[in-house]
Structure formats: C-alpha cells, structure tokens
GUROFI-776072 format. One record per residue (C-alpha): residue number from 1; y, z negated, x negated. Coordinates in pm, 1 decimal. Example, Ala and Ser with C-alpha at 12.3 -4.5 7.8 and 13.67 -1.06 7.14 Angstrom:
<nodes>
NODE   num          y          z          x
NODE     1     -450.0     -780.0    -1230.0
NODE     2     -106.0     -714.0    -1367.0
</nodes>
This chain:
<nodes>
NODE   num          y          z          x
NODE     1     2304.8     -785.5     2716.0
NODE     2     2194.4     -740.3     2394.3
NODE     3     2565.7     -801.7     2332.9
NODE     4     2536.9    -1136.6     2410.9
NODE     5     2253.0    -1261.8     2190.1
NODE     6     2369.5    -1436.0     1844.6
NODE     7     2046.4    -1242.6     1649.7
NODE     8     2025.3     -882.8     1567.5
NODE     9     1785.7     -696.8     1828.1
NODE    10     1440.0     -609.0     1727.3
NODE    11     1353.9     -281.2     1930.3
NODE    12     1028.6     -220.9     1808.5
NODE    13      779.7     -214.9     1476.2
NODE    14      656.4       86.5     1284.5
NODE    15      340.6       94.8     1080.3
NODE    16      378.9      426.9      858.3
NODE    17      166.7      643.6      643.1
NODE    18      286.9      785.8      335.7
NODE    19       60.7     1058.7      108.6
NODE    20      202.0      907.8     -247.5
NODE    21       73.6     1299.8     -360.8
NODE    22      261.8     1498.1     -120.2
NODE    23      521.4     1236.0      -71.0
NODE    24      525.8     1295.3      306.6
NODE    25      468.2     1027.7      615.4
NODE    26      218.2     1160.2      759.3
NODE    27      173.1      943.0     1078.6
NODE    28      332.0      648.6     1243.3
NODE    29      218.5      331.9     1480.6
NODE    30      418.9      221.4     1711.0
NODE    31      515.7      -70.5     1914.8
NODE    32      800.7     -167.3     2154.5
NODE    33      752.4     -554.2     2097.9
NODE    34      998.8     -611.5     1811.4
NODE    35      766.1     -964.0     1676.6
NODE    36      444.1     -759.7     1702.7
NODE    37      235.9     -807.1     1373.6
NODE    38      173.9     -510.0     1189.7
NODE    39     -195.7     -513.9     1200.3
NODE    40     -213.4     -510.8     1522.4
NODE    41     -115.6     -135.3     1533.2
NODE    42     -376.5      -46.2     1323.1
NODE    43     -588.1       74.4     1589.3
NODE    44     -370.8      353.7     1698.5
NODE    45     -439.7      479.3     1328.1
NODE    46     -859.9      445.7     1300.5
NODE    47     -854.5      830.0     1412.6
NODE    48     -676.5      993.9     1169.0
NODE    49     -906.7      815.5      893.7
NODE    50    -1138.5     1092.8      679.8
NODE    51    -1390.1     1035.4      475.0
NODE    52    -1331.7      970.6       77.8
NODE    53     -965.7      903.5      123.9
NODE    54     -817.4      588.6       10.0
NODE    55     -575.3      334.3      178.2
NODE    56     -343.8      164.9        7.4
NODE    57     -145.3     -163.2      167.0
NODE    58      -13.5     -456.1      187.6
NODE    59     -162.6     -808.9      250.1
NODE    60      -61.4     -803.2      607.9
NODE    61     -252.1     -534.3      649.2
NODE    62     -606.0     -689.0      509.5
NODE    63     -781.7     -794.3      814.9
NODE    64    -1170.2     -766.8      894.4
NODE    65    -1135.4     -507.7     1151.8
NODE    66     -906.1     -279.7      914.5
NODE    67    -1112.8     -292.9      665.6
NODE    68    -1479.2     -231.7      819.6
NODE    69    -1298.3       66.9      995.3
NODE    70    -1216.9      223.4      742.4
NODE    71    -1561.7      175.6      567.9
NODE    72    -1743.0      267.5      914.2
NODE    73    -1556.2      607.2      848.9
NODE    74    -1661.8      630.7      463.7
NODE    75    -1295.7      598.9      357.0
NODE    76    -1207.0      367.8       85.2
NODE    77     -967.9       83.7       54.2
NODE    78     -723.3      -76.0     -193.7
NODE    79     -562.6     -370.2      -19.8
NODE    80     -418.7     -684.9     -147.9
NODE    81     -612.3     -957.7       25.7
NODE    82     -505.2    -1238.3      275.4
NODE    83     -667.2    -1522.5      208.2
NODE    84     -628.1    -1633.3      547.8
NODE    85     -736.0    -1304.9      756.5
NODE    86    -1131.3    -1281.0      603.9
NODE    87    -1474.7    -1427.3      617.8
NODE    88    -1551.4    -1346.4      233.5
NODE    89    -1783.1    -1541.5       -9.0
NODE    90    -1778.3    -1478.2     -397.9
NODE    91    -2097.4    -1326.7     -491.7
NODE    92    -2073.1    -1297.3     -872.9
NODE    93    -1863.4    -1406.4    -1181.8
NODE    94    -1557.0    -1310.4    -1281.2
NODE    95    -1540.6    -1090.7    -1557.6
NODE    96    -1237.6     -954.2    -1758.7
NODE    97    -1153.3     -603.5    -1739.1
NODE    98     -863.2     -575.6    -2016.9
NODE    99     -493.1     -568.2    -1943.5
NODE   100     -229.6     -381.3    -1796.7
NODE   101      193.6     -377.2    -1860.0
NODE   102      214.3     -682.8    -1612.5
NODE   103     -107.2     -895.2    -1690.0
NODE   104     -466.9     -969.6    -1745.8
NODE   105     -730.0     -799.4    -1484.9
NODE   106    -1034.0     -959.9    -1390.0
NODE   107    -1286.9     -833.6    -1158.0
NODE   108    -1550.4    -1007.2     -942.7
NODE   109    -1802.2     -877.1     -661.3
NODE   110    -1744.4    -1036.3     -303.5
NODE   111    -1897.0     -977.2       59.4
NODE   112    -1739.1     -946.0      330.7
NODE   113    -1837.4    -1021.1      719.1
NODE   114    -1708.3     -887.5     1021.4
NODE   115    -1646.2    -1197.0     1256.1
NODE   116    -1740.6     -966.9     1538.2
NODE   117    -2080.4     -782.7     1450.7
NODE   118    -2183.2    -1028.5     1151.7
NODE   119    -2168.6     -674.9      965.7
NODE   120    -2152.2     -762.0      570.2
NODE   121    -1996.7     -561.7      337.3
NODE   122    -2008.6     -587.2      -66.8
NODE   123    -1674.7     -489.7     -245.1
NODE   124    -1497.2     -531.2     -603.4
NODE   125    -1239.7     -824.0     -615.4
NODE   126     -974.5     -732.7     -896.3
NODE   127     -728.9    -1018.1     -953.3
NODE   128     -438.3     -942.8    -1199.3
NODE   129     -298.2    -1281.3    -1377.9
NODE   130       75.4    -1191.4    -1407.0
NODE   131      236.8    -1275.6    -1721.3
NODE   132      567.0    -1337.7    -1521.1
NODE   133      575.6    -1466.4    -1128.9
NODE   134      679.4    -1223.7     -866.6
NODE   135     1012.5    -1275.8     -684.2
NODE   136      728.6    -1502.3     -398.3
NODE   137      632.6    -1677.5     -702.6
NODE   138      305.8    -1541.4     -706.0
NODE   139      136.0    -1593.0    -1041.0
NODE   140     -177.6    -1356.5     -947.4
NODE   141     -246.5    -1113.8     -777.9
NODE   142     -574.2    -1021.3     -574.7
NODE   143     -695.5     -700.4     -471.6
NODE   144     -992.8     -602.9     -247.8
NODE   145    -1136.9     -261.9     -304.9
NODE   146    -1480.2      -61.6     -153.4
NODE   147    -1428.1      209.8     -405.3
NODE   148    -1734.9      288.7     -709.9
NODE   149    -1673.1      140.2    -1006.2
NODE   150    -1734.9      512.5    -1170.6
NODE   151    -1426.9      650.6     -977.4
NODE   152    -1210.7      440.3    -1015.5
NODE   153    -1194.5      108.2    -1315.2
NODE   154    -1019.7     -217.0    -1220.6
NODE   155     -748.6     -120.8    -1471.6
NODE   156     -716.3      176.2    -1278.0
NODE   157     -700.5       14.0     -934.7
NODE   158     -422.8     -227.5    -1053.5
NODE   159     -193.2       69.0    -1168.8
NODE   160     -255.6      223.7     -823.8
NODE   161     -145.0      -74.4     -639.1
NODE   162      189.5      -56.7     -880.0
NODE   163      272.3      278.8     -710.1
NODE   164      297.2      122.1     -379.5
NODE   165      698.8       95.9     -476.8
NODE   166      704.6      487.8     -331.1
NODE   167      673.2      389.0       44.3
NODE   168      957.8      135.5      -13.0
NODE   169     1160.0      401.3     -140.8
NODE   170     1067.3      565.8      119.5
NODE   171     1179.7      304.6      360.3
NODE   172     1476.9      272.7      197.6
NODE   173     1589.7      662.2      232.6
NODE   174     1500.4      611.5      592.7
NODE   175     1730.4      333.3      625.1
NODE   176     2042.7      378.5      395.4
NODE   177     2051.7      810.1      369.4
NODE   178     1870.7      884.4      707.9
NODE   179     2027.2      589.9      944.5
NODE   180     1674.3      538.9     1103.0
NODE   181     1790.1      184.9     1248.1
NODE   182     2064.1      352.5     1476.3
NODE   183     2286.0      -21.7     1594.8
NODE   184     2374.0      133.3     1940.7
NODE   185     2037.1      206.3     2031.0
NODE   186     1894.4     -108.8     2173.6
NODE   187     1658.7       50.1     2431.7
NODE   188     1294.7       12.6     2213.3
NODE   189     1205.7      389.7     2367.6
NODE   190     1537.9      539.5     2235.2
NODE   191     1539.1      342.2     1871.2
NODE   192     1172.6      435.2     1814.0
NODE   193     1283.6      798.8     1875.9
NODE   194     1592.9      756.1     1661.6
NODE   195     1344.9      612.3     1357.0
NODE   196     1082.5      879.0     1421.0
NODE   197     1326.0     1198.9     1424.6
NODE   198     1449.4      989.4     1102.0
NODE   199     1104.6     1042.0      962.5
NODE   200     1097.2     1445.0     1056.0
NODE   201     1412.4     1448.6      833.7
NODE   202     1270.6     1276.1      561.6
NODE   203      983.8     1502.6      547.3
NODE   204     1216.6     1739.9      464.3
NODE   205     1398.0     1577.0      222.0
NODE   206     1082.7     1515.8       70.1
NODE   207      961.1     1912.8       90.2
NODE   208     1267.1     1993.0      -82.6
NODE   209     1218.0     1736.6     -381.5
NODE   210      868.6     1844.3     -394.9
NODE   211     1038.1     2217.7     -487.7
NODE   212     1248.4     2072.7     -751.6
NODE   213     1000.6     1933.5     -867.8
NODE   214      785.9     2192.8     -884.6
NODE   215     1025.9     2453.4    -1030.7
NODE   216     1234.7     2183.3    -1268.7
NODE   217     1024.5     1890.8    -1374.7
NODE   218      977.4     1564.8    -1246.2
NODE   219     1303.1     1446.9    -1406.7
NODE   220     1493.7     1648.0    -1248.5
NODE   221     1388.8     1499.5     -895.0
NODE   222     1402.2     1164.4    -1032.5
NODE   223     1754.0     1228.0    -1064.7
NODE   224     1814.7     1367.9     -729.4
NODE   225     2026.5     1187.0     -543.4
NODE   226     1919.4     1194.9     -164.2
NODE   227     2222.0     1048.6      -59.8
NODE   228     2428.3     1396.4     -170.6
NODE   229     2140.9     1602.1      -21.8
NODE   230     2144.2     1432.6      312.8
NODE   231     2505.3     1445.0      308.1
NODE   232     2553.7     1810.4      225.5
NODE   233     2265.6     1937.2      446.1
NODE   234     2450.5     1713.6      734.8
NODE   235     2801.4     1873.6      630.8
NODE   236     2703.0     2252.5      667.3
NODE   237     2418.3     2281.6      884.6
NODE   238     2657.4     2342.5     1157.5
NODE   239     2813.6     2616.8      980.0
NODE   240     2482.3     2786.7      863.8
NODE   241     2378.2     2759.4     1196.6
NODE   242     2680.3     3035.7     1293.3
NODE   243     2668.7     3233.5      990.6
NODE   244     2332.7     3294.0      948.4
NODE   245     2144.1     3531.7     1197.5
NODE   246     1850.2     3322.9     1367.5
NODE   247     1612.4     3644.7     1283.3
NODE   248     1657.4     3523.3      922.8
NODE   249     1517.3     3209.8      968.0
NODE   250     1218.0     3311.7     1133.3
NODE   251      992.8     3324.2      809.4
NODE   252     1036.2     2974.7      747.8
NODE   253      946.2     2902.7     1133.5
NODE   254      599.4     3059.5     1098.5
NODE   255      513.2     2978.1      738.3
NODE   256      219.5     2775.7      644.7
NODE   257      220.4     2462.8      350.2
NODE   258      156.3     2711.1       84.4
NODE   259      348.5     2998.2      195.2
NODE   260      649.2     2726.9      289.5
NODE   261      606.8     2574.1      -95.9
NODE   262      640.4     2935.2     -232.8
NODE   263      937.1     3000.4      -20.8
NODE   264     1113.1     2732.3     -110.7
NODE   265     1060.4     2745.5     -494.9
NODE   266     1164.3     3111.5     -473.2
NODE   267     1522.9     2970.6     -348.8
NODE   268     1545.7     2782.7     -708.2
NODE   269     1765.4     3031.8     -885.9
NODE   270     2145.9     2937.8     -857.2
NODE   271     2008.4     2591.6     -681.2
NODE   272     1971.4     2389.4     -930.0
NODE   273     1969.9     1984.8     -957.6
NODE   274     2306.7     2025.9    -1209.9
NODE   275     2506.3     2100.6     -839.4
NODE   276     2479.2     1743.1     -704.8
NODE   277     2528.4     1387.5     -848.6
NODE   278     2266.5     1206.8     -984.2
NODE   279     2069.6      975.3     -808.7
NODE   280     2147.2      592.0     -792.1
NODE   281     1884.2      279.3     -664.7
NODE   282     1932.4      223.3     -319.9
NODE   283     2091.3      -61.4     -272.3
NODE   284     1963.3     -426.5     -236.4
NODE   285     1852.6     -547.0      151.2
NODE   286     2145.6     -795.3      283.9
NODE   287     2097.1    -1132.4      361.2
NODE   288     1861.1    -1168.9      672.0
NODE   289     1957.0    -1257.6     1009.2
NODE   290     1741.8    -1407.9     1320.5
NODE   291     1631.9    -1218.7     1557.0
NODE   292     1547.3    -1175.5     1910.7
NODE   293     1286.5     -928.6     2092.7
NODE   294     1486.0     -651.7     2260.5
NODE   295     1197.1     -554.5     2530.1
NODE   296     1211.0     -923.8     2607.9
NODE   297     1588.3     -980.2     2664.0
NODE   298     1663.7     -659.6     2830.4
NODE   299     1316.4     -751.5     3098.2
NODE   300     1510.0    -1080.7     3153.5
NODE   301     1849.1     -973.9     3179.1
NODE   302     1731.5     -672.1     3425.2
NODE   303     1533.3     -918.6     3625.1
NODE   304     1850.7    -1185.1     3684.3
NODE   305     2075.5     -896.8     3774.1
</nodes>
C-alpha cells in the first residue's frame, strides 16, 4: 500500500536523550504517529529526570509542561525559547554579559507561568546577538535556564548550547552508518524496533570511541572513521562468532560499566587508530520530499480491502 503513495512514508517519531558526557543515548520516547509533535512524547521521559541534571534541548521542546516538569523534579534546563509555546513576562533589565565566538551575550530575568496551575517560576533568559545570522535567518538566539548564576554564567550557558551539535552527529551516524531508517520498513512497530536496534549499536560504537579517547586522546577519537569501524565489525563478526569460543565472551557479558571500560582500554596494544582510515564529515541532508503518515495509510488500506 505504501508503494502507491507519491510521498515518503513516515512510520513514526523518536525523541532521543543523549548524555553529552558519556556520548551514549540513554533513553528514547517513541510514537507510531509520523506527524506527532516531538513535545507530545516528553511525558514518557518525566520519570527518568533526576535531581540536579541539566537538560539541553531545541525550541521544539520549549513547552510549559516540560519546563515545569523539570523544575518540579529539581532538575535544571537550558532550552532555546519558542515564543509561541510559553506564557512569560520580563522581570528585569537586559544586561550585557560579554561575548562568545559567535556574538554578544545578554541576560535578563523573566517569569514563566504554568497555564494549567498558574504556578510561576523565575528563570534566566540568555540572549545571543549573532555576528552572522543562522541558516534560518535568525540574528538573535534566546535561551531559557533555571540554572543558578553561581553555578553557570551566561557565557558558560551560551557555550553549552553550542555543544548540542553532538546530538546531530549521533543521528548522522545512526542514519548513514548504522542504517536506522530502513526504506523497506513501512510498518511503524518494525521501523521503530529497527531504530532502537541501531541505537544499541550506536552505544557500542560510542563505548569503543570512549576507550579510544581514554587510550589515545581526543584527537584520535575525532579522526576515527565511524564508517570504517562499522564496516569492519559488520564484515568480521560472523567469523569471530565461529572462531572465538562462547566462554571467551562471558567476561564482557557480565562486566559492569567500570570493569568493561578497563577491559576495552586493555585491548589497545596493536589496535590503535592508525589501523583504520580517517574520518570524513557526514554528508549533507538531501532535499526533503513530502511525507505521508504510514500508520494512517496502512489503516485506510486495510479497511478498503
């Protein structure tokens, strides 16, 4: 049925939670509705919020429900402001805080109001007046944070927001090298399962990179080609499954995070980064085509048969 549709099928939507320190994807929220808004999936992540965590996100996740959920669980946030999703008011003058590599930084106190409960929250609004506009034409970026000023200055928060590119890199590797979006999987449950299988593989790749970073330094990790690592593993794992006795893998199955990290760094002699070609940037996205909702199309097709 999906083959008869002129647009590409959207079998679902995923919200992924990336830990920027470990570079691991720690959680995902899934929906079989390909046209669902990302913000509608956040309810499934509320129980994973821990006190004093700092959550970074784009403006798609800047909703009153999510910001107040983080606040109530004693966590911090740094999220780009979406003007249409919040009830807020200014509560102080905008003051200059210096500049970063991309522009001048200002800070202002604002008050958010929860439309459901009328609860108010006083937070910081960090504005970056850019030297060069973004690719979307924005000349100013506005960040909202409830992080204490004594813990993170406006300049530190502006720099942290720039590090969100790590999530884009993760999705690039998931899509290009780990094939998380298989064109033949039009069924939403199958497509979402395939994505989560790719996430598990990505975390293995991230662990390998972490071991390389610990043994050879950050530059070695940056120069490593994820493409050649995944190609090497996919090409040799069947032979290793035959040649290596099952009991030799037991230590890796039972090891905890700290023990496994030690095992990986011990394997570094003779397995340096120079054995694989260097990395190349992920290719740019192709021009987007109109999409259709796979769930809706499949349901309509089944009803008409």
